[in-house]
N, C-alpha and C positions, 0 to 999 in steps of 0.2 A: 837558768835557760828558759826562755818562753816556749809556750806550746807550739807556736809557729816554727820556731827554730828546731825544736826537738823532733818534730814530725819529719823534717828533712834528714835527720840522722838515722831514722829507721830504714833498714835495708833488707832486701830479700834476695835469695839465690834462685834463679830460674831453674825449674825442674830439668834435670838431665844436662844442664849446662856446665856443671862443675863449679867448684868454689871460686873460680876466677871471674865468673860472670855475675856480678852483683849489681842490682839496680836499686836506686833509692825509691821508696814507695811514693814519695811526693812527685816523682817523674811520670807516674802513670796517670793518664787522662781521667780515668774513672775516679781515682783518689782526689785529683785536683777539683773535679766537679763536685764531689761530695763535700770537700772542704769549703768550696764557694757557697754551696747550699747552707752549710752549717753557719758560716760567717754571716750570711744574709739573715738567717733566722735569728741569730744572736743580736745583730744590730737592730733589726725591726723590733724584736722583743724588748730590748733595752729602751728604745724610744717610746714604746707603748707603756712600759712600766714607769718610766720617767714622767710621762704625761699623767698617768694615774696618780703618781705621788704628788704631782703639782696640783691636780684637781682635789686630792684628799686634803692637802695642806690649806687649800682655799675653801674647804668644806663644800665642794661642788661635785664630788665623785658620786655618781648615781649608781643604784643597785645593778643595773644592767652592765655598765662598764666595769664595776668591781667584779661582777661574775665572770666577765670575759677575761679579766686579769687572773682570777683564780683558776679558771679553766685552762688558760694558756700555761700557767705555772705547773699544773699537774698533768698536762696532756701526754708528755713523753716520759713521765717519771716512773721509776721502778715501783713506786707505791701505787701505781694505777689500780691494781685489783682492790686495794684497800679503799681508795678514794673514788672508785668507779661510780658509786651511787651519788657521791658529792658532785662529780662532774655532770651527771645527768641532771641534777638540780640546777647547776650553773647554766647548763644549756637551756633549761626551761625558763630561767630568769632572763637570759639573753633573748630568747624567742619572744617572751612577753613584751620586752622593750621594743622589739621590731614590729610586732603585731599592733601594739598600741599606738605606734607612730602613724598608722594608716588613717 
């Protein structure tokens, strides 16, 4: 079962409504909006990573773009506290690339 199909199978009972009033979580607008945000982030992230891999294979991946890819990969990770310093370094490298373009 795919993640998209399994999310529709998750249901909840409204408080005080009894067990006969069950709503699928995917029918709530806030859940739909969050799913849309997540899908967009995943698609954009995949496109960016695919582009980085293409640049890397052509030996054209610059340090700034590589830093952006690393920063993006760890931005919402559970290991954020461990890699927090690393992300600050990635931000510094990204900023250097921006500033040097002026």
